C-alpha positions as CSV (number, residue, x, y, z in Angstrom):
1,M,-25.4,22.2,33.1
2,N,-27.0,25.5,32.4
3,K,-30.7,25.4,31.5
4,A,-29.9,27.4,28.4
5,D,-27.4,24.8,27.2
6,P,-28.4,22.8,24.1
7,L,-29.3,19.1,24.4
8,V,-26.8,18.1,21.7
9,T,-23.4,19.3,20.7
10,V,-22.5,18.5,17.1
11,L,-18.7,18.0,17.1
12,L,-17.3,18.7,13.6
13,P,-13.5,18.8,13.2
14,A,-12.3,20.3,9.9
15,Y,-9.0,20.3,8.2
16,N,-8.5,21.5,4.6
17,A,-12.1,20.8,3.7
18,E,-12.9,23.7,1.5
19,D,-14.4,21.5,-1.2
20,Y,-16.9,19.9,1.1
21,I,-17.4,22.0,4.3
22,N,-20.4,24.0,3.1
23,D,-22.4,20.9,2.2
24,S,-21.5,19.4,5.6
25,V,-22.4,22.4,7.7
26,D,-25.6,23.1,5.7
27,S,-26.8,19.5,6.3
28,V,-26.5,20.1,10.1
29,L,-28.1,23.5,10.1
30,Q,-31.1,22.1,8.1
31,Q,-31.9,19.3,10.6
32,T,-35.5,18.9,11.7
33,F,-34.2,18.7,15.3
34,T,-33.0,22.1,16.3
35,D,-31.9,22.0,20.0
36,F,-28.2,21.7,19.3
37,E,-25.0,23.7,19.0
38,L,-22.7,23.1,16.1
39,L,-19.1,23.2,17.3
40,V,-16.7,23.3,14.4
41,I,-13.0,23.1,15.2
42,N,-10.8,24.3,12.3
43,D,-7.6,22.3,12.9
44,G,-5.1,24.6,11.3
45,S,-6.4,24.4,7.8
46,T,-4.2,26.0,5.1
47,D,-6.9,26.4,2.5
48,R,-10.2,28.4,2.6
49,T,-11.9,26.3,5.2
50,G,-11.7,29.0,7.9
51,E,-12.9,31.7,5.6
52,L,-15.9,29.7,4.5
53,L,-16.8,28.9,8.1
54,E,-16.6,32.5,9.2
55,A,-19.1,33.4,6.5
56,Y,-21.9,31.7,8.4
57,N,-24.2,33.7,10.6
58,D,-26.2,31.2,12.7
59,E,-26.4,31.6,16.5
60,R,-26.2,27.8,17.0
61,M,-22.8,27.7,15.3
62,T,-19.4,28.2,17.1
63,V,-16.2,28.1,15.1
64,V,-12.9,27.5,16.9
65,H,-9.6,28.1,15.1
66,Q,-6.5,26.4,16.3
67,E,-3.0,25.4,15.1
68,N,-3.0,21.9,13.7
69,M,-3.3,19.3,16.5
70,G,-4.5,16.3,14.5
71,L,-7.9,14.6,14.7
72,V,-7.7,12.7,18.0
73,K,-6.5,15.7,20.1
74,T,-9.1,17.9,18.4
75,L,-11.9,15.5,19.2
76,N,-10.8,15.4,22.9
77,K,-10.7,19.2,23.0
78,G,-14.2,19.2,21.5
79,I,-15.5,17.0,24.2
80,G,-14.2,19.5,26.8
81,L,-15.8,22.4,25.0
82,A,-19.2,20.7,24.3
83,K,-22.2,22.1,26.2
84,G,-24.7,19.5,25.2
85,K,-25.7,16.4,27.2
86,Y,-25.1,14.4,24.1
87,I,-22.4,14.7,21.4
88,A,-23.2,14.0,17.8
89,R,-20.0,13.2,15.8
90,F,-19.8,14.4,12.3
91,D,-17.1,14.9,9.6
92,A,-16.3,17.8,7.4
93,D,-16.9,15.9,4.1
94,D,-20.1,14.0,5.0
95,I,-23.8,14.8,4.8
96,C,-26.4,14.4,7.5
97,Y,-29.9,13.3,6.4
98,P,-32.5,15.7,7.6
99,D,-34.0,13.6,10.4
100,R,-30.8,12.1,11.7
101,F,-30.6,14.0,15.0
102,K,-34.4,13.7,15.7
103,K,-34.3,9.9,15.3
104,Q,-31.2,9.6,17.5
105,I,-32.4,11.9,20.3
106,D,-35.9,10.4,20.3
107,F,-34.3,6.9,20.9
108,L,-31.8,8.1,23.6
109,T,-34.4,10.1,25.6
110,Q,-36.9,7.3,25.5
111,N,-34.2,4.7,26.4
112,P,-32.0,6.2,29.1
113,E,-30.1,3.0,29.6
114,Y,-28.5,3.5,26.2
115,I,-25.4,5.7,25.9
116,I,-24.7,5.6,22.1
117,V,-26.7,5.2,18.9
118,G,-25.4,5.1,15.4
119,G,-26.8,3.8,12.1
120,D,-26.2,2.6,8.6
121,A,-24.6,4.9,6.0
122,D,-24.6,5.6,2.3
123,Y,-21.1,6.0,0.7
124,T,-20.2,8.2,-2.3
125,D,-17.0,9.1,-4.1
126,E,-15.4,12.5,-3.8
127,H,-17.8,13.8,-6.5
128,N,-20.8,12.7,-4.5
129,N,-21.6,9.7,-6.8
130,F,-23.4,7.0,-4.9
131,I,-21.2,3.8,-4.5
132,F,-23.0,1.6,-2.0
133,R,-25.1,1.4,1.1
134,F,-23.3,0.1,4.2
135,Y,-25.3,-2.0,6.6
136,I,-23.5,-2.1,9.9
137,G,-24.9,-5.6,10.6
138,Q,-25.2,-5.3,14.4
139,Y,-28.1,-3.2,15.6
140,E,-29.0,-4.4,19.1
141,D,-26.8,-4.2,22.2
142,E,-26.4,-8.0,22.5
143,E,-25.5,-8.3,18.8
144,I,-22.8,-5.6,19.0
145,R,-21.3,-7.2,22.1
146,A,-21.4,-10.7,20.6
147,T,-18.8,-9.6,18.1
148,G,-16.3,-9.0,20.8
149,F,-15.5,-5.7,19.0
150,K,-13.5,-7.7,16.5
151,H,-14.9,-5.3,13.9
152,C,-15.8,-1.6,14.3
153,S,-19.5,-1.7,15.2
154,F,-20.3,2.0,14.5
155,V,-19.8,4.4,11.6
156,H,-17.9,7.1,13.4
157,S,-19.5,10.2,11.9
158,S,-23.0,8.7,12.5
159,V,-22.9,8.3,16.3
160,M,-24.6,10.3,19.0
161,V,-23.1,9.6,22.4
162,L,-23.8,10.6,26.0
163,K,-21.0,13.1,26.8
164,Q,-20.6,11.8,30.4
165,A,-19.9,8.3,29.0
166,L,-17.2,9.7,26.8
167,I,-15.6,11.3,29.8
168,D,-16.0,8.2,31.9
169,A,-14.2,6.2,29.1
170,G,-11.3,8.6,29.1
171,G,-12.2,10.1,25.7
172,Y,-10.3,9.1,22.6
173,N,-7.0,7.3,23.1
174,E,-4.4,9.6,21.5
175,R,-2.2,6.7,20.8
176,A,-4.8,4.8,18.8
177,I,-4.3,6.8,15.6
178,T,-6.5,5.6,12.7
179,F,-8.6,3.4,15.0
180,E,-9.4,5.8,17.9
181,D,-13.1,5.3,17.4
182,H,-13.0,1.5,17.4
183,L,-11.0,1.4,20.7
184,L,-13.4,4.0,22.2
185,W,-16.5,1.9,21.4
186,R,-14.9,-1.1,23.2
187,K,-14.2,1.0,26.3
188,I,-17.4,2.9,26.3
189,S,-19.4,-0.3,26.3
190,E,-18.6,-0.6,30.0
191,F,-20.9,2.3,30.8
192,G,-24.2,1.6,29.1
193,K,-26.1,-0.1,26.3
194,L,-25.3,0.3,22.6
195,K,-27.6,0.7,19.6
196,N,-27.5,1.1,15.8
197,I,-30.6,2.3,13.9
198,K,-31.3,0.1,10.9
199,E,-31.4,2.8,8.3
200,P,-28.8,5.2,6.8
201,L,-28.5,8.4,8.8
202,I,-25.6,10.0,6.9
203,R,-23.9,10.0,3.5
204,V,-20.1,9.4,3.9
205,R,-17.9,10.8,1.2
206,F,-14.7,8.9,0.2
207,N,-12.0,11.3,-0.9
208,P,-8.3,10.8,-1.3
209,A,-7.2,13.3,1.4
210,S,-9.3,11.9,4.2
211,V,-10.1,8.3,3.4
212,T,-8.7,5.8,5.8
213,I,-6.2,3.6,4.0
214,D,-7.4,0.1,3.5
215,E,-6.1,-1.9,6.4
216,K,-5.1,-4.7,4.1
217,W,-2.6,-2.3,2.6
218,R,-1.3,-1.6,6.1
219,G,0.0,-5.2,6.4
220,K,-0.4,-8.1,8.8
221,D,1.7,-6.5,11.6
222,F,-0.6,-3.5,11.7
223,A,-3.6,-5.8,11.9
224,A,-2.1,-7.7,14.7
225,M,-1.2,-4.5,16.6
226,K,-4.7,-3.2,16.3
227,R,-6.3,-6.5,17.5
228,R,-4.0,-6.4,20.6
229,S,-4.9,-2.9,21.3
230,I,-8.7,-3.4,21.0
231,T,-8.5,-6.6,23.1
232,N,-6.4,-4.9,25.8
233,G,-8.2,-1.6,25.7
234,D,-4.9,0.4,25.3
235,V,-1.9,0.8,23.0
236,T,1.5,-0.2,24.5
237,D,4.6,1.9,24.1
238,E,6.1,-0.6,21.7
239,D,2.9,-0.8,19.6
240,Y,2.6,3.0,19.5
241,K,6.2,3.3,18.2
242,F,5.3,0.8,15.5
243,L,2.1,2.6,14.6
244,V,3.9,6.0,14.3
245,R,6.6,4.4,12.1
246,T,4.0,2.7,9.9
247,L,2.0,5.9,9.4
248,K,5.1,7.9,8.6
249,E,6.0,5.3,5.9
250,Q,2.6,5.0,4.4
251,D,0.5,8.1,4.8
252,F,1.8,10.1,1.9
253,T,-0.3,11.5,-1.0
254,E,0.4,8.9,-3.6
255,Y,-0.2,6.0,-1.2
256,K,-3.5,7.5,0.0
257,K,-4.7,8.2,-3.6
258,A,-3.8,4.7,-4.7
259,S,-5.6,3.2,-1.8
260,Y,-8.6,5.4,-2.5
261,H,-8.8,4.3,-6.2
262,S,-8.3,0.7,-5.2
263,M,-11.1,0.9,-2.7
264,L,-13.4,2.5,-5.3
265,G,-12.4,-0.2,-7.8
266,K,-13.3,-2.9,-5.3
267,K,-16.6,-1.3,-4.4
268,Y,-17.7,-0.7,-8.0
269,L,-16.9,-4.3,-8.7
270,W,-18.4,-6.0,-5.6
271,N,-21.3,-3.7,-4.8
272,Q,-22.5,-2.4,-8.1
273,H,-20.8,-4.8,-10.6
274,K,-19.7,-2.0,-12.9
275,P,-16.5,-3.8,-14.1
276,A,-15.5,-1.1,-16.6
277,V,-15.7,1.7,-14.0
278,A,-13.9,-0.5,-11.5
279,R,-11.1,-1.1,-14.0
280,D,-10.7,2.7,-14.5
281,H,-10.0,3.1,-10.8
282,L,-7.8,0.0,-10.5
283,R,-5.6,1.2,-13.4
284,I,-4.9,4.4,-11.5
285,A,-4.1,2.5,-8.3
286,M,-1.7,0.1,-10.2
287,K,0.0,3.0,-11.9
288,M,0.5,4.9,-8.6
289,M,1.5,1.9,-6.5
290,P,2.7,-0.9,-8.8
291,N,3.9,-3.1,-6.0
292,K,0.5,-3.6,-4.4
293,P,-1.1,-6.9,-5.5
294,E,-4.8,-6.3,-4.7
295,P,-5.6,-3.9,-7.7
296,Y,-4.1,-6.5,-10.1
297,L,-6.1,-9.3,-8.6
298,L,-9.3,-7.3,-8.7
299,Y,-8.6,-6.2,-12.3
300,I,-8.4,-9.8,-13.3
301,I,-11.6,-10.7,-11.4
302,S,-13.4,-7.9,-13.2
303,Y,-13.4,-9.9,-16.4
304,L,-15.2,-12.9,-14.9
305,P,-18.9,-13.4,-15.3
306,S,-21.0,-11.5,-12.8
307,S,-22.2,-14.8,-11.1
308,W,-18.5,-15.7,-10.4
309,V,-17.8,-12.2,-9.1
310,K,-20.7,-12.5,-6.7
311,H,-19.6,-15.9,-5.5
312,L,-16.1,-14.6,-4.9
313,Y,-17.4,-11.6,-3.0
314,N,-19.6,-13.8,-0.8
315,F,-16.6,-16.1,-0.1
316,A,-14.4,-13.2,0.8
317,K,-17.1,-11.7,3.0
318,S,-17.5,-15.0,4.9
319,R,-13.8,-15.3,5.5
320,S,-13.7,-11.9,7.1
321,K,-16.2,-12.7,9.8
């Protein structure tokens, strides 16, 4: 590696992110840690994303424009282009807190046996209204491994990773669409120790275009396929065909918007207990996808006393472990 190369590459893929890209880029350029390059890959955006990116004039920032390749292929391309020893993942609709990179690089340089460090995250809706703080739950290496990677142990856009470990793990599996990060953490664990910082490092923005569809909406067959893939460390030909078919059937605008509003309804009910706000979102979800039972169930629960709602939430949470 050239001595002039930065210590960190911030890898930020962007697709049709004109509403959020300035906030995201600005939060990176304003970091207290400055030894980084910001590598933004505009993945064939059809809105003003490319134009907004080209308006920046910061020597630390490189913008690559390409035809649309999809997230996973774009991430792997970014790994190949990265000059830094470490890669910090980030998304085009999220916000970095000012000391994020400093805290992560301080930990990694002081603990060279570790290859990845993530952290907790604050979540907002598309208008940047706070919804809840997500506590990852597993912070030390032994805690993360003890889960058997049953659950995703890192917030994807919060991680900083040793680039060589990403290469050794084979990068992102291009067949693991929608859970490419989860599978990668399981594979990368073979090459070093894992860590989460017990505080929020970023603010994640839910929005209908980019939010991952609630996996409960995907169905039991999808959940079983994902479990098999994580356990085996790969996606079989048969499971890949199933995955592509499922995404083709589900990933359309109305479905994603309905899932988004159902998710917000659930979070406003569980995490903030704002039943009236929750019902507003749930009504939208029911109207858009009337065959999905979850919004109806949550809508009914929203009229229960807060103590009952809390009890149901704790019960549901215990069942998911």
